[in-house]
PAVEXGU-933962 format. One record per residue (C-alpha): residue number from 1; residue in one letter; y, z, x. Coordinates in steps of 0.2 Angstrom, whole numbers, padded with zeros to 4 digits, m for minus. Layout:
// residues N
> nr_rest_c2_c3_c1
> NUM_a_Y_Z_X
...
// end
This chain:
// residues 349
> nr_rest_c2_c3_c1
> 1_m_m0126_m0127_m0467
> 2_s_m0113_m0117_m0457
> 3_r_m0108_m0100_m0465
> 4_t_m0090_m0102_m0458
> 5_a_m0077_m0115_m0459
> 6_n_m0062_m0118_m0448
> 7_i_m0044_m0116_m0454
> 8_d_m0028_m0121_m0446
> 9_v_m0012_m0117_m0456
> 10_r_0006_m0114_m0452
> 11_l_0013_m0096_m0456
> 12_l_0029_m0088_m0451
> 13_g_0035_m0102_m0440
> 14_g_0019_m0103_m0430
> 15_r_0001_m0109_m0432
> 16_v_m0014_m0098_m0436
> 17_r_m0031_m0103_m0432
> 18_g_m0047_m0095_m0437
> 19_r_m0063_m0096_m0447
> 20_v_m0067_m0093_m0465
> 21_h_m0083_m0085_m0470
> 22_r_m0090_m0096_m0484
> 23_r_m0099_m0082_m0493
> 24_s_m0083_m0072_m0492
> 25_v_m0073_m0086_m0501
> 26_t_m0087_m0086_m0515
> 27_v_m0086_m0067_m0517
> 28_s_m0067_m0067_m0517
> 29_g_m0068_m0080_m0532
> 30_a_m0080_m0069_m0541
> 31_i_m0069_m0054_m0538
> 32_i_m0054_m0063_m0545
> 33_l_m0064_m0068_m0561
> 34_a_m0069_m0050_m0563
> 35_g_m0051_m0044_m0561
> 36_i_m0046_m0056_m0574
> 37_v_m0059_m0049_m0586
> 38_v_m0053_m0031_m0582
> 39_g_m0035_m0036_m0584
> 40_m_m0039_m0044_m0601
> 41_l_m0047_m0028_m0607
> 42_a_m0033_m0017_m0601
> 43_l_m0020_m0028_m0610
> 44_g_m0030_m0029_m0626
> 45_s_m0037_m0011_m0628
> 46_g_m0028_0004_m0635
> 47_d_m0021_0011_m0651
> 48_y_m0015_m0007_m0654
> 49_p_m0031_m0017_m0651
> 50_l_m0030_m0036_m0647
> 51_n_m0044_m0048_m0644
> 52_p_m0043_m0060_m0628
> 53_v_m0036_m0074_m0638
> 54_e_m0022_m0064_m0645
> 55_v_m0018_m0057_m0628
> 56_l_m0016_m0075_m0621
> 57_q_m0006_m0080_m0636
> 58_t_0006_m0065_m0633
> 59_l_0008_m0069_m0615
> 60_f_0013_m0087_m0620
> 61_g_0025_m0081_m0633
> 62_t_0015_m0085_m0649
> 63_g_0006_m0068_m0652
> 64_p_0005_m0057_m0667
> 65_p_0021_m0048_m0673
> 66_g_0024_m0033_m0662
> 67_a_0011_m0038_m0649
> 68_d_0024_m0044_m0636
> 69_f_0032_m0027_m0635
> 70_v_0015_m0018_m0633
> 71_v_0008_m0031_m0620
> 72_e_0023_m0036_m0610
> 73_t_0033_m0020_m0610
> 74_l_0019_m0006_m0610
> 75_r_0003_m0013_m0604
> 76_l_0007_m0028_m0592
> 77_p_0018_m0019_m0580
> 78_r_0005_m0005_m0578
> 79_a_m0009_m0018_m0575
> 80_v_0002_m0027_m0562
> 81_n_0006_m0011_m0553
> 82_a_m0013_m0006_m0553
> 83_l_m0017_m0023_m0545
> 84_l_m0003_m0023_m0532
> 85_v_m0006_m0005_m0527
> 86_g_m0025_m0008_m0526
> 87_a_m0022_m0024_m0515
> 88_g_m0011_m0015_m0503
> 89_l_m0023_0000_m0501
> 90_g_m0038_m0012_m0499
> 91_m_m0029_m0022_m0485
> 92_a_m0023_m0006_m0476
> 93_g_m0041_0001_m0477
> 94_a_m0048_m0015_m0469
> 95_i_m0035_m0015_m0455
> 96_f_m0039_0003_m0450
> 97_q_m0058_0001_m0452
> 98_s_m0057_m0014_m0441
> 99_i_m0046_m0006_m0428
> 100_t_m0058_0010_m0427
> 101_r_m0074_0000_m0430
> 102_n_m0079_0013_m0441
> 103_p_m0081_0013_m0460
> 104_l_m0073_0030_m0462
> 105_g_m0057_0024_m0454
> 106_s_m0045_0023_m0469
> 107_p_m0027_0029_m0473
> 108_d_m0033_0043_m0484
> 109_i_m0046_0049_m0471
> 110_v_m0034_0048_m0456
> 111_g_m0020_0057_m0465
> 112_l_m0008_0042_m0468
> 113_t_m0009_0044_m0487
> 114_w_m0005_0062_m0486
> 115_g_0009_0060_m0474
> 116_s_0017_0047_m0486
> 117_a_0014_0060_m0500
> 118_t_0022_0074_m0490
> 119_g_0038_0063_m0487
> 120_a_0039_0058_m0505
> 121_v_0037_0077_m0511
> 122_l_0051_0082_m0499
> 123_v_0062_0068_m0507
> 124_i_0057_0074_m0524
> 125_m_0062_0091_m0520
> 126_l_0078_0088_m0511
> 127_v_0085_0072_m0519
> 128_g_0076_0068_m0535
> 129_q_0063_0056_m0542
> 130_g_0073_0040_m0539
> 131_t_0061_0025_m0535
> 132_a_0070_0020_m0519
> 133_a_0072_0037_m0512
> 134_v_0054_0042_m0515
> 135_a_0048_0025_m0507
> 136_g_0059_0029_m0492
> 137_g_0052_0046_m0491
> 138_a_0034_0040_m0492
> 139_l_0037_0027_m0478
> 140_a_0045_0039_m0467
> 141_g_0031_0052_m0470
> 142_g_0018_0039_m0467
> 143_s_0026_0033_m0451
> 144_v_0028_0050_m0443
> 145_t_0010_0055_m0447
> 146_a_0004_0038_m0440
> 147_a_0014_0042_m0424
> 148_v_0007_0059_m0422
> 149_v_m0011_0054_m0425
> 150_y_m0009_0040_m0413
> 151_l_m0002_0051_m0399
> 152_i_m0015_0064_m0401
> 153_a_m0030_0054_m0404
> 154_w_m0027_0041_m0391
> 155_g_m0020_0052_m0378
> 156_g_m0036_0053_m0369
> 157_g_m0043_0036_m0372
> 158_h_m0045_0024_m0387
> 159_a_m0059_0030_m0398
> 160_g_m0062_0027_m0417
> 161_y_m0070_0043_m0419
> 162_r_m0056_0053_m0411
> 163_l_m0043_0045_m0423
> 164_i_m0054_0049_m0438
> 165_l_m0057_0067_m0432
> 166_v_m0038_0070_m0428
> 167_g_m0034_0061_m0445
> 168_i_m0045_0073_m0455
> 169_g_m0037_0088_m0447
> 170_m_m0020_0081_m0451
> 171_s_m0025_0077_m0469
> 172_a_m0030_0096_m0471
> 173_m_m0013_0102_m0463
> 174_l_m0003_0090_m0474
> 175_a_m0012_0095_m0490
> 176_a_m0008_0113_m0486
> 177_i_0010_0109_m0482
> 178_n_0011_0100_m0499
> 179_t_0004_0115_m0508
> 180_y_0016_0127_m0500
> 181_l_0031_0115_m0504
> 182_i_0026_0115_m0522
> 183_a_0023_0134_m0523
> 184_r_0041_0136_m0517
> 185_a_0049_0123_m0528
> 186_p_0057_0127_m0545
> 187_l_0046_0125_m0560
> 188_d_0052_0108_m0566
> 189_t_0052_0100_m0549
> 190_a_0035_0108_m0544
> 191_q_0028_0100_m0560
> 192_a_0035_0083_m0556
> 193_a_0028_0084_m0538
> 194_r_0011_0090_m0544
> 195_v_0009_0076_m0557
> 196_w_0015_0063_m0543
> 197_l_0002_0070_m0531
> 198_t_m0012_0068_m0543
> 199_g_m0010_0049_m0542
> 200_s_m0006_0041_m0558
> 201_l_0000_0024_m0565
> 202_n_0006_0032_m0581
> 203_g_0024_0026_m0585
> 204_r_0024_0014_m0571
> 205_g_0035_m0001_m0577
> 206_w_0043_m0016_m0570
> 207_e_0055_m0006_m0560
> 208_f_0040_m0001_m0549
> 209_a_0031_m0017_m0549
> 210_w_0045_m0028_m0543
> 211_p_0049_m0018_m0527
> 212_l_0031_m0016_m0523
> 213_g_0028_m0035_m0526
> 214_v_0042_m0039_m0514
> 215_a_0036_m0028_m0501
> 216_l_0018_m0036_m0502
> 217_v_0026_m0053_m0501
> 218_v_0034_m0048_m0484
> 219_l_0019_m0038_m0477
> 220_v_0004_m0048_m0482
> 221_p_0009_m0064_m0472
> 222_i_0012_m0053_m0457
> 223_a_m0005_m0045_m0458
> 224_v_m0013_m0062_m0460
> 225_a_m0003_m0068_m0445
> 226_l_m0011_m0054_m0435
> 227_i_m0029_m0057_m0440
> 228_p_m0033_m0066_m0424
> 229_r_m0027_m0051_m0414
> 230_l_m0037_m0040_m0426
> 231_r_m0053_m0050_m0423
> 232_m_m0051_m0048_m0404
> 233_l_m0048_m0029_m0405
> 234_e_m0065_m0028_m0415
> 235_l_m0073_m0034_m0399
> 236_g_m0067_m0019_m0389
> 237_d_m0052_m0016_m0378
> 238_d_m0061_m0022_m0362
> 239_a_m0066_m0039_m0370
> 240_a_m0049_m0041_m0379
> 241_t_m0040_m0038_m0363
> 242_a_m0051_m0051_m0354
> 243_l_m0046_m0063_m0367
> 244_g_m0028_m0060_m0363
> 245_l_m0023_m0049_m0378
> 246_r_m0010_m0035_m0375
> 247_t_m0021_m0022_m0384
> 248_e_m0008_m0008_m0386
> 249_r_0005_m0019_m0393
> 250_s_m0007_m0028_m0405
> 251_r_m0014_m0011_m0411
> 252_l_0003_m0004_m0414
> 253_a_0009_m0019_m0424
> 254_l_m0007_m0018_m0435
> 255_i_m0005_0000_m0437
> 256_a_0013_m0002_m0442
> 257_v_0008_m0015_m0455
> 258_a_m0006_m0004_m0462
> 259_v_0006_0011_m0463
> 260_a_0019_0001_m0472
> 261_l_0006_m0005_m0485
> 262_t_0000_0013_m0488
> 263_a_0017_0019_m0489
> 264_v_0023_0007_m0502
> 265_a_0007_0009_m0512
> 266_t_0008_0028_m0512
> 267_a_0027_0028_m0517
> 268_t_0022_0018_m0532
> 269_a_0007_0027_m0539
> 270_g_0005_0043_m0528
> 271_p_m0009_0046_m0516
> 272_i_m0024_0037_m0524
> 273_a_m0040_0043_m0516
> 274_f_m0054_0033_m0509
> 275_v_m0048_0015_m0514
> 276_a_m0043_0011_m0496
> 277_l_m0060_0018_m0490
> 278_a_m0072_0010_m0502
> 279_a_m0064_m0007_m0505
> 280_p_m0066_m0015_m0488
> 281_q_m0084_m0009_m0486
> 282_i_m0089_m0014_m0503
> 283_a_m0082_m0031_m0500
> 284_r_m0090_m0033_m0483
> 285_r_m0107_m0028_m0490
> 286_v_m0106_m0040_m0505
> 287_a_m0100_m0054_m0493
> 288_r_m0113_m0050_m0480
> 289_a_m0099_m0051_m0467
> 290_s_m0099_m0042_m0450
> 291_t_m0082_m0035_m0452
> 292_p_m0070_m0031_m0467
> 293_g_m0060_m0046_m0472
> 294_l_m0042_m0043_m0476
> 295_g_m0042_m0055_m0491
> 296_a_m0058_m0049_m0499
> 297_s_m0054_m0031_m0496
> 298_a_m0037_m0033_m0505
> 299_l_m0045_m0041_m0520
> 300_m_m0058_m0028_m0521
> 301_g_m0045_m0014_m0520
> 302_a_m0036_m0022_m0534
> 303_l_m0051_m0023_m0544
> 304_l_m0057_m0005_m0541
> 305_l_m0040_0002_m0545
> 306_a_m0037_m0009_m0561
> 307_g_m0055_m0004_m0566
> 308_g_m0052_0014_m0562
> 309_d_m0036_0014_m0572
> 310_l_m0044_0006_m0587
> 311_i_m0058_0020_m0587
> 312_a_m0044_0033_m0585
> 313_q_m0035_0027_m0600
> 314_r_m0051_0026_m0611
> 315_v_m0064_0039_m0605
> 316_m_m0055_0053_m0615
> 317_p_m0048_0047_m0632
> 318_g_m0031_0054_m0635
> 319_a_m0028_0059_m0617
> 320_e_m0025_0048_m0602
> 321_l_m0032_0054_m0586
> 322_p_m0022_0051_m0570
> 323_v_m0031_0036_m0561
> 324_g_m0032_0047_m0545
> 325_v_m0044_0059_m0554
> 326_v_m0056_0044_m0558
> 327_t_m0055_0036_m0541
> 328_g_m0057_0053_m0533
> 329_a_m0073_0057_m0543
> 330_l_m0081_0040_m0540
> 331_g_m0075_0039_m0522
> 332_g_m0083_0056_m0518
> 333_v_m0100_0049_m0523
> 334_y_m0097_0034_m0513
> 335_l_m0092_0045_m0498
> 336_l_m0107_0055_m0499
> 337_w_m0118_0039_m0499
> 338_l_m0108_0032_m0485
> 339_l_m0111_0047_m0474
> 340_w_m0129_0047_m0479
> 341_h_m0131_0029_m0474
> 342_e_m0122_0031_m0458
> 343_w_m0134_0046_m0453
> 344_r_m0149_0035_m0458
> 345_t_m0143_0021_m0447
> 346_g_m0138_0031_m0432
> 347_g_m0119_0029_m0435
> 348_r_m0119_0010_m0435
> 349_v_m0107_0001_m0446
// end
C-alpha cells in the first residue's frame, strides 16, 4: 500500500495540490487524542478538582455549582492559549527547519523569538502592557530581526548553517539588550518585563486567546497554500529554480509567515523556549517522514506546550512555575540529545 495519498483542495481562491503522508495522518490523530487528554487534565485538576465527566458537564452547562466559573473563566482560556501558542510555534519551527534543511533552524535559535521579545519589552517600557501594543511591538521586533539575519546570513549565498550561526549571534546580542533595558527601567516596569520574558501563561484569559486565534486563522491558510513552494525549496535552490520556482520570493514569503506566527505567539505568552525547535523534529521522527510536516508540527507544538503548562502548574504545589521554565529545562535536554545525534550521524537531518 502506498504511504502517500494525493490531495486536491481549493484554498484562498486557488487550487492546492500535494501528497499526504499516511502515517503522518495517523500520528496527527494520535496527537489530537493526547491533546484532548491533557486538556481534560488541565481543566479538571487544581484546588477545585473535577473528574472528566464533571468537566464535560460543565462545558455543556450542566456541571456542579461553581464549576462553570472555575472551568470557563479560569482554566479554559489558559488551556486554549497554550494550544494556540504551541501550534503557532510548532508551525513556525517547521517552516524554518524546512527552509534551512537543518533541525536546529527554529525561531528561538535564529533569534526571531528574542527579536520579538525585544520589541515587546520596549513597548512595555515606553507604552505599557496593553495587549495590542505588546503584540505590535513583538511583530515589529521579530520582523526587524528577521530582516537583519536574512541580509547578513544570505549576503554571500544561501546556506542553512550561515542562517543558524548568524541567528545564534543575534540571539545573544538581543538577550544582552533585553538585560540592559530591564536594568535601566523603573522597578515596577522591570519586574513586569522580567516576568513576561520568562514565558508564562499565568493570567492569560480570553482577551489574549481571541486575537491569537484570529491571527492563526489568517496565517495558517497562507502557510498551507505555500507548502508546495516549501517542498520545492527543500530540494535546494538549483533544483527549485529548474522547476520554475522563484526561490527568493518564495523564501521571503515563507519567512514572513513564520515571523508573524512567532511574533503573535510571543506576544501572547512571552518567549517560550524550545517548543519551535523540538515539535517539528519529534513529529517528523514519530511519523517517520523525511521532512517536518506543518500540520503535525503544529499539533505537536500544541501538545508540548499544553503538557508543559500542566506540569508547570502542578509540579510545585502552592506555586505555579512559568511554563517557559519547564520548556526550557526539557528543551535543554532535547537540544543536547539533538546535537549528539547530529554529531553521530555526521550532521545529517
